[in-house]
C-alpha positions as a Python dict, from the first residue, in 0.01 Angstrom:
ca = {
    (1, 'M'): (0, 0, 0),
    (2, 'N'): (-169, -94, 330),
    (3, 'N'): (-41, -351, 578),
    (4, 'N'): (-264, -626, 440),
    (5, 'G'): (-121, -571, 94),
    (6, 'L'): (234, -584, 225),
    (7, 'R'): (164, -904, 418),
    (8, 'R'): (11, -1058, 107),
    (9, 'L'): (329, -984, -91),
    (10, 'E'): (542, -1135, 184),
    (11, 'E'): (324, -1446, 190),
    (12, 'I'): (352, -1489, -189),
    (13, 'Y'): (731, -1468, -187),
    (14, 'D'): (772, -1686, 123),
    (15, 'E'): (536, -1952, -8),
    (16, 'A'): (716, -1954, -344),
    (17, 'Q'): (1043, -2019, -164),
    (18, 'R'): (895, -2294, 54),
    (19, 'F'): (728, -2452, -248),
    (20, 'L'): (1056, -2462, -438),
    (21, 'V'): (1244, -2604, -138),
    (22, 'R'): (992, -2888, -114),
    (23, 'Q'): (1022, -2961, -487),
    (24, 'I'): (1402, -2976, -473),
    (25, 'R'): (1401, -3197, -165),
    (26, 'D'): (1165, -3432, -344),
    (27, 'K'): (1337, -3438, -683),
    (28, 'A'): (1701, -3384, -580),
    (29, 'P'): (1733, -3521, -224),
    (30, 'N'): (2112, -3533, -241),
    (31, 'Y'): (2128, -3153, -253),
    (32, 'N'): (2083, -2898, 21),
    (33, 'A'): (1774, -2733, -126),
    (34, 'D'): (1829, -2394, 38),
    (35, 'V'): (2189, -2372, -83),
    (36, 'L'): (2098, -2488, -435),
    (37, 'I'): (1821, -2231, -472),
    (38, 'A'): (2035, -1952, -324),
    (39, 'S'): (2297, -2015, -593),
    (40, 'Y'): (2049, -1884, -853),
    (41, 'L'): (1914, -1582, -668),
    (42, 'E'): (2209, -1343, -657),
    (43, 'K'): (2405, -1162, -925),
    (44, 'T'): (2679, -904, -906),
    (45, 'Q'): (2743, -645, -1174),
    (46, 'C'): (3011, -787, -1400),
    (47, 'T'): (3242, -575, -1610),
    (48, 'L'): (3261, -704, -1967),
    (49, 'N'): (3446, -558, -2258),
    (50, 'L'): (3243, -438, -2554),
    (51, 'A'): (3270, -775, -2728),
    (52, 'G'): (3125, -947, -2421),
    (53, 'I'): (2837, -698, -2406),
    (54, 'Y'): (2766, -756, -2776),
    (55, 'C'): (2762, -1134, -2723),
    (56, 'N'): (2534, -1102, -2418),
    (57, 'L'): (2290, -884, -2607),
    (58, 'L'): (2268, -1140, -2884),
    (59, 'E'): (2226, -1413, -2622),
    (60, 'S'): (1930, -1229, -2470),
    (61, 'A'): (1785, -1158, -2816),
    (62, 'Q'): (1736, -1531, -2878),
    (63, 'N'): (1568, -1591, -2540),
    (64, 'A'): (1215, -1562, -2675),
    (65, 'N'): (973, -1830, -2787),
    (66, 'M'): (1167, -2099, -2977),
    (67, 'K'): (1450, -1874, -3094),
    (68, 'S'): (1713, -2029, -2865),
    (69, 'R'): (1658, -2369, -3027),
    (70, 'V'): (1657, -2227, -3379),
    (71, 'I'): (1954, -1993, -3327),
    (72, 'G'): (2196, -2106, -3056),
    (73, 'G'): (2079, -2465, -3059),
    (74, 'S'): (2150, -2504, -3431),
    (75, 'I'): (2505, -2363, -3427),
    (76, 'G'): (2634, -2483, -3090),
    (77, 'G'): (2575, -2160, -2902),
    (78, 'V'): (2555, -1789, -2979),
    (79, 'E'): (2923, -1744, -2891),
    (80, 'R'): (3014, -1931, -3213),
    (81, 'L'): (2893, -1627, -3407),
    (82, 'S'): (3224, -1467, -3312),
    (83, 'S'): (3383, -1629, -3616),
    (84, 'I'): (3166, -1427, -3855),
    (85, 'L'): (3131, -1118, -3634),
    (86, 'F'): (3499, -1031, -3605),
    (87, 'E'): (3517, -1157, -3244),
    (88, 'F'): (3206, -951, -3165),
    (89, 'D'): (3354, -620, -3274),
    (90, 'P'): (3057, -383, -3335),
    (91, 'K'): (3247, -136, -3551),
    (92, 'K'): (3396, -402, -3780),
    (93, 'V'): (3058, -576, -3814),
    (94, 'S'): (2889, -249, -3917),
    (95, 'E'): (3164, -162, -4162),
    (96, 'H'): (3173, -509, -4320),
    (97, 'Y'): (2803, -596, -4345),
    (98, 'G'): (2644, -252, -4356),
    (99, 'K'): (2269, -309, -4340),
    (100, 'S'): (2269, -637, -4532),
    (101, 'A'): (2107, -900, -4311),
    (102, 'E'): (2111, -1132, -4613),
    (103, 'M'): (2490, -1109, -4622),
    (104, 'V'): (2511, -1199, -4253),
    (105, 'L'): (2285, -1501, -4300),
    (106, 'A'): (2482, -1621, -4602),
    (107, 'E'): (2802, -1607, -4397),
    (108, 'I'): (2639, -1797, -4109),
    (109, 'E'): (2529, -2071, -4349),
    (110, 'K'): (2872, -2087, -4509),
    (111, 'V'): (3085, -2089, -4192),
    (112, 'L'): (2861, -2233, -3918),
    (113, 'S'): (2630, -2467, -4115),
    (114, 'P'): (2324, -2443, -3887),
    (115, 'T'): (2128, -2763, -3844),
    (116, 'G'): (1766, -2778, -3949),
    (117, 'Q'): (1577, -2581, -4210),
    (118, 'I'): (1661, -2214, -4254),
    (119, 'R'): (1358, -2021, -4366),
    (120, 'K'): (1449, -1699, -4546),
    (121, 'E'): (1118, -1516, -4555),
    (122, 'S'): (1159, -1170, -4404),
    (123, 'K'): (947, -1252, -4099),
    (124, 'S'): (1120, -1584, -4026),
    (125, 'I'): (1347, -1629, -3725),
    (126, 'W'): (1690, -1632, -3891),
    (127, 'P'): (1642, -1322, -4114),
    (128, 'R'): (1498, -1127, -3820),
    (129, 'Y'): (1782, -1238, -3594),
    (130, 'C'): (2037, -1121, -3851),
    (131, 'E'): (1867, -780, -3846),
    (132, 'T'): (1915, -786, -3467),
    (133, 'I'): (2285, -868, -3511),
    (134, 'L'): (2331, -559, -3730),
    (135, 'S'): (2118, -316, -3530),
    (136, 'T'): (2298, -423, -3211),
    (137, 'A'): (2631, -350, -3379),
    (138, 'R'): (2509, -7, -3490),
    (139, 'F'): (2395, 71, -3136),
    (140, 'L'): (2713, -47, -2965),
    (141, 'R'): (2958, 112, -3206),
    (142, 'Q'): (2899, 448, -3036),
    (143, 'F'): (3082, 319, -2726),
    (144, 'E'): (3459, 318, -2711),
    (145, 'S'): (3481, 37, -2456),
    (146, 'G'): (3285, -177, -2213),
    (147, 'D'): (3347, 80, -1940),
    (148, 'D'): (3202, 347, -2166),
    (149, 'F'): (2883, 141, -2200),
    (150, 'Y'): (2856, 82, -1823),
    (151, 'N'): (2903, 452, -1752),
    (152, 'W'): (2623, 532, -1994),
    (153, 'A'): (2390, 262, -1854),
    (154, 'N'): (2460, 353, -1491),
    (155, 'Y'): (2367, 714, -1564),
    (156, 'F'): (2008, 592, -1613),
    (157, 'Y'): (2017, 298, -1371),
    (158, 'K'): (2126, 497, -1066),
    (159, 'D'): (1875, 778, -1113),
    (160, 'K'): (1523, 697, -990),
    (161, 'K'): (1374, 938, -1242),
    (162, 'S'): (1539, 776, -1543),
    (163, 'F'): (1564, 415, -1415),
    (164, 'E'): (1266, 294, -1618),
    (165, 'A'): (1400, 453, -1936),
    (166, 'L'): (1707, 229, -1980),
    (167, 'P'): (1535, -87, -2109),
    (168, 'M'): (1302, 130, -2316),
    (169, 'I'): (1599, 286, -2495),
    (170, 'L'): (1737, -59, -2576),
    (171, 'E'): (1394, -167, -2698),
    (172, 'K'): (1377, 134, -2931),
    (173, 'K'): (1734, 121, -3060),
    (174, 'I'): (1779, -252, -3120),
    (175, 'Y'): (1563, -445, -3364),
    (176, 'G'): (1404, -756, -3209),
    (177, 'I'): (1481, -656, -2851),
    (178, 'G'): (1149, -594, -2684),
    (179, 'Y'): (1112, -465, -2331),
    (180, 'P'): (1131, -811, -2162),
    (181, 'L'): (1446, -907, -2353),
    (182, 'A'): (1606, -570, -2277),
    (183, 'C'): (1540, -631, -1908),
    (184, 'D'): (1680, -983, -1940),
    (185, 'F'): (2000, -848, -2092),
    (186, 'L'): (2040, -582, -1823),
    (187, 'K'): (1975, -811, -1526),
    (188, 'E'): (2220, -1070, -1656),
    (189, 'L'): (2484, -796, -1677),
    (190, 'G'): (2425, -731, -1308),
    (191, 'F'): (2170, -448, -1322),
    (192, 'V'): (1981, -646, -1060),
    (193, 'N'): (1691, -409, -999),
    (194, 'Y'): (1536, -514, -1328),
    (195, 'G'): (1338, -835, -1363),
    (196, 'K'): (1226, -991, -1687),
    (197, 'P'): (846, -986, -1728),
    (198, 'D'): (844, -1309, -1926),
    (199, 'V'): (573, -1568, -1985),
    (200, 'H'): (651, -1766, -1668),
    (201, 'L'): (621, -1471, -1431),
    (202, 'R'): (320, -1341, -1620),
    (203, 'D'): (139, -1677, -1595),
    (204, 'I'): (216, -1709, -1224),
    (205, 'F'): (137, -1350, -1124),
    (206, 'E'): (-187, -1346, -1321),
    (207, 'G'): (-272, -1698, -1207),
    (208, 'I'): (-249, -1614, -836),
    (209, 'G'): (-417, -1275, -875),
    (210, 'L'): (-111, -1063, -810),
    (211, 'C'): (-166, -901, -1150),
    (212, 'S'): (-482, -878, -1356),
    (213, 'K'): (-528, -1074, -1678),
    (214, 'N'): (-350, -933, -1985),
    (215, 'S'): (-129, -712, -1769),
    (216, 'S'): (129, -493, -1941),
    (217, 'D'): (501, -564, -1911),
    (218, 'D'): (519, -258, -1690),
    (219, 'D'): (258, -409, -1454),
    (220, 'I'): (461, -729, -1421),
    (221, 'Q'): (780, -530, -1365),
    (222, 'N'): (608, -326, -1093),
    (223, 'A'): (492, -645, -922),
    (224, 'I'): (848, -779, -929),
    (225, 'S'): (975, -453, -779),
    (226, 'Q'): (711, -453, -504),
    (227, 'L'): (792, -810, -402),
    (228, 'A'): (1162, -724, -397),
    (229, 'K'): (1108, -413, -187),
    (230, 'V'): (889, -590, 69),
    (231, 'K'): (1137, -876, 112),
    (232, 'G'): (1450, -661, 99),
    (233, 'V'): (1594, -847, -200),
    (234, 'T'): (1672, -755, -560),
    (235, 'S'): (1435, -780, -853),
    (236, 'Y'): (1682, -1031, -996),
    (237, 'N'): (1620, -1248, -688),
    (238, 'V'): (1241, -1234, -733),
    (239, 'D'): (1271, -1294, -1106),
    (240, 'K'): (1485, -1605, -1064),
    (241, 'L'): (1272, -1751, -784),
    (242, 'F'): (953, -1745, -988),
    (243, 'W'): (1133, -1828, -1312),
    (244, 'L'): (1268, -2148, -1155),
    (245, 'I'): (913, -2244, -1055),
    (246, 'G'): (785, -2159, -1401),
    (247, 'S'): (1058, -2319, -1609),
    (248, 'G'): (1173, -2601, -1381),
    (249, 'Y'): (1518, -2552, -1533),
    (250, 'F'): (1817, -2566, -1300),
    (251, 'Y'): (2081, -2495, -1560),
    (252, 'K'): (2370, -2493, -1311),
    (253, 'H'): (2286, -2847, -1196),
    (254, 'T'): (2267, -3064, -1504),
    (255, 'D'): (2267, -3386, -1298),
    (256, 'I'): (1916, -3305, -1177),
    (257, 'G'): (1628, -3438, -1386),
    (258, 'K'): (1702, -3427, -1758),
    (259, 'R'): (2010, -3206, -1781),
    (260, 'G'): (1875, -2975, -1513),
    (261, 'K'): (1515, -2981, -1630),
    (262, 'I'): (1253, -3118, -1389),
    (263, 'G'): (947, -2975, -1561),
    (264, 'S'): (744, -2661, -1505),
    (265, 'M'): (589, -2634, -1158),
    (266, 'K'): (383, -2320, -1215),
    (267, 'K'): (51, -2501, -1255),
    (268, 'S'): (97, -2679, -921),
    (269, 'F'): (209, -2357, -754),
    (270, 'I'): (-86, -2159, -889),
    (271, 'E'): (-331, -2431, -786),
    (272, 'Q'): (-179, -2444, -438),
    (273, 'M'): (-190, -2067, -392),
    (274, 'N'): (-548, -2047, -515),
    (275, 'S'): (-670, -2341, -307),
    (276, 'D'): (-495, -2189, -6),
    (277, 'S'): (-678, -1862, -57),
    (278, 'I'): (-1012, -2045, -69),
    (279, 'S'): (-984, -2308, 203),
    (280, 'G'): (-677, -2179, 380),
    (281, 'I'): (-355, -2346, 489),
    (282, 'L'): (-397, -2469, 843),
    (283, 'T'): (-114, -2312, 1043),
    (284, 'E'): (-85, -2406, 1409),
    (285, 'I'): (165, -2312, 1678),
    (286, 'V'): (352, -2617, 1804),
    (287, 'F'): (564, -2428, 2054),
    (288, 'S'): (636, -2071, 2145),
    (289, 'G'): (886, -1962, 2405),
    (290, 'G'): (1051, -1640, 2510),
    (291, 'V'): (1373, -1520, 2665),
    (292, 'E'): (1506, -1173, 2727),
    (293, 'G'): (1563, -1010, 2389),
    (294, 'G'): (1338, -1232, 2180),
    (295, 'G'): (1192, -1576, 2133),
    (296, 'I'): (1102, -1866, 1907),
    (297, 'V'): (770, -1972, 1756),
    (298, 'L'): (759, -2315, 1591),
    (299, 'N'): (462, -2353, 1356),
    (300, 'R'): (314, -2653, 1180),
    (301, 'R'): (155, -2596, 842),
    (302, 'T'): (-89, -2847, 692),
    (303, 'Y'): (-169, -2812, 322),
    (304, 'C'): (-484, -2905, 137),
    (305, 'D'): (-331, -3236, 22),
    (306, 'G'): (-236, -3332, 379),
    (307, 'V'): (134, -3255, 337),
    (308, 'Q'): (288, -3092, 642),
    (309, 'D'): (594, -2882, 706),
    (310, 'F'): (723, -2675, 995),
    (311, 'F'): (874, -2332, 1018),
    (312, 'V'): (1033, -2135, 1297),
    (313, 'D'): (985, -1763, 1344),
    (314, 'L'): (1284, -1609, 1523),
    (315, 'I'): (1176, -1290, 1695),
    (316, 'S'): (1433, -1044, 1824),
    (317, 'I'): (1389, -720, 2015),
    (318, 'D'): (1640, -437, 2025),
    (319, 'M'): (1630, -73, 2126),
    (320, 'N'): (1713, 226, 1910),
    (321, 'R'): (1875, 548, 2029),
    (322, 'K'): (1538, 679, 2145),
    (323, 'D'): (1486, 369, 2363),
    (324, 'E'): (1210, 253, 2131),
    (325, 'E'): (1164, -119, 2071),
    (326, 'I'): (1273, -249, 1732),
    (327, 'W'): (1128, -585, 1639),
    (328, 'G'): (1303, -814, 1395),
    (329, 'K'): (1186, -1140, 1246),
    (330, 'S'): (1339, -1418, 1039),
    (331, 'E'): (1209, -1756, 930),
    (332, 'I'): (1355, -2107, 889),
    (333, 'L'): (1173, -2389, 708),
    (334, 'F'): (1180, -2760, 798),
    (335, 'V'): (1015, -3037, 600),
    (336, 'S'): (988, -3283, 889),
    (337, 'W'): (918, -3284, 1262),
    (338, 'D'): (1259, -3443, 1331),
    (339, 'E'): (1436, -3149, 1164),
    (340, 'A'): (1227, -2897, 1355),
    (341, 'W'): (1275, -3076, 1687),
    (342, 'N'): (1652, -3103, 1644),
    (343, 'Y'): (1661, -2731, 1579),
    (344, 'L'): (1471, -2659, 1902),
    (345, 'V'): (1707, -2881, 2102),
    (346, 'N'): (2014, -2718, 1950),
    (347, 'E'): (1869, -2378, 2040),
    (348, 'R'): (1816, -2498, 2402),
    (349, 'F'): (1444, -2431, 2404),
    (350, 'Y'): (1432, -2558, 2761),
    (351, 'Y'): (1597, -2235, 2882),
    (352, 'M'): (1297, -2041, 2754),
    (353, 'Y'): (978, -1939, 2927),
    (354, 'P'): (707, -2154, 2761),
    (355, 'L'): (416, -1954, 2624),
    (356, 'E'): (226, -2215, 2425),
    (357, 'I'): (251, -2585, 2339),
    (358, 'H'): (20, -2764, 2099),
    (359, 'P'): (-174, -3037, 2286),
    (360, 'A'): (-64, -3300, 2032),
    (361, 'Y'): (300, -3239, 2123),
    (362, 'L'): (266, -3194, 2499),
    (363, 'E'): (365, -3553, 2583),
    (364, 'F'): (664, -3521, 2351),
    (365, 'F'): (799, -3230, 2554),
    (366, 'K'): (727, -3408, 2884),
    (367, 'K'): (917, -3716, 2772),
    (368, 'Y'): (1213, -3506, 2664),
    (369, 'F'): (1243, -3348, 3008),
    (370, 'K'): (1211, -3686, 3177),
    (371, 'D'): (1486, -3837, 2961),
    (372, 'S'): (1718, -3534, 2955),
    (373, 'E'): (1680, -3379, 3300),
    (374, 'R'): (2028, -3474, 3416),
    (375, 'L'): (2196, -3335, 3106),
    (376, 'I'): (2004, -3009, 3134),
    (377, 'I'): (2092, -2966, 3503),
    (378, 'K'): (2456, -3037, 3420),
    (379, 'E'): (2443, -2745, 3176),
    (380, 'M'): (2244, -2519, 3406),
    (381, 'P'): (2263, -2630, 3771),
    (382, 'N'): (1980, -2403, 3888),
    (383, 'W'): (1750, -2495, 3600),
    (384, 'K'): (1519, -2709, 3816),
    (385, 'E'): (1453, -2415, 4048),
    (386, 'S'): (1462, -2121, 3809),
    (387, 'V'): (1318, -2236, 3477),
    (388, 'F'): (1151, -2575, 3516),
    (389, 'P'): (862, -2451, 3738),
    (390, 'N'): (736, -2253, 3439),
    (391, 'W'): (725, -2572, 3235),
    (392, 'V'): (544, -2756, 3513),
    (393, 'K'): (273, -2489, 3506),
    (394, 'M'): (245, -2534, 3130),
    (395, 'F'): (222, -2912, 3159),
    (396, 'N'): (-43, -2892, 3427),
    (397, 'G'): (-249, -2652, 3222),
}
């Protein structure tokens, strides 16, 4: 991929993050938006016993279309199946029920009394889900323990040549677990280099032109992986970021919206990204300044609807063992000028050599120096002689 392609991927991820920050600050102002979002973006590999793995697989199996409402929603959660699945013991389930999905469904009706109508045609949700319960048990009974399963899965996961095969094996071995649900199960166990190519990511990626229409699951997965690689994050991170935009469901924060649901934002995000690509976001430098070893660039971004935000690029320069320059860059977002200005003051921008100041903000900087000159000189007694002349040149054009 060429540099333009890499920059495009970076822009997509960064804009998704900024978009979500703005939405949270608007809809949940009492929260630190960055911290809230970050709480969804990381996952460590957990170590479950075999019963926990069985339960998680069945949890993922219902995460398609309306299954979660019909299955978990009607019995108070998938974990309640433990009472008819011998505490999620795969071997006992296989021995007791054999291949009789009808027997499983009859026991669910008898013990758990699901709410709503239970359709019993072979292609209906409950009969198919009972087939999944049994095929999952048959698959998992080959493992002696949770550790045995993780050792098996890691054999594929940690080998680049076989990495893609792991979800495909689950798809083939377990009835009702397609490729997206297999990836969902794996990522929630902590295999974080898989994303779930679900409807939300598909709609967004196709909508902004990252993937072509009617892309395969593999195409969506590759796009997730490319975004993750460019940004130096996990596929889990990318998956969750765009899933939050698509679903609008902040399940860890049930005090937001309606029990964590603030409504899908993918239409707005797609429209914004597409309008940006046509008419462009107006990005202007408000201030740039340098010191030895790096510098700061404060930018103002104006969107098509007139909304503005600010972001700072922190640029650092280091040397490697060959005395070659290594450039680093990080970015901080602010939703108001006051936030951005306070950051500049805290970073002592006045110690820097000014490189550029937006004309609209020139008087603002002049006033600051007039009001704060004594405090600055108290910090740096030789500031007026060593640094300030550079600012005077900037002010005088």
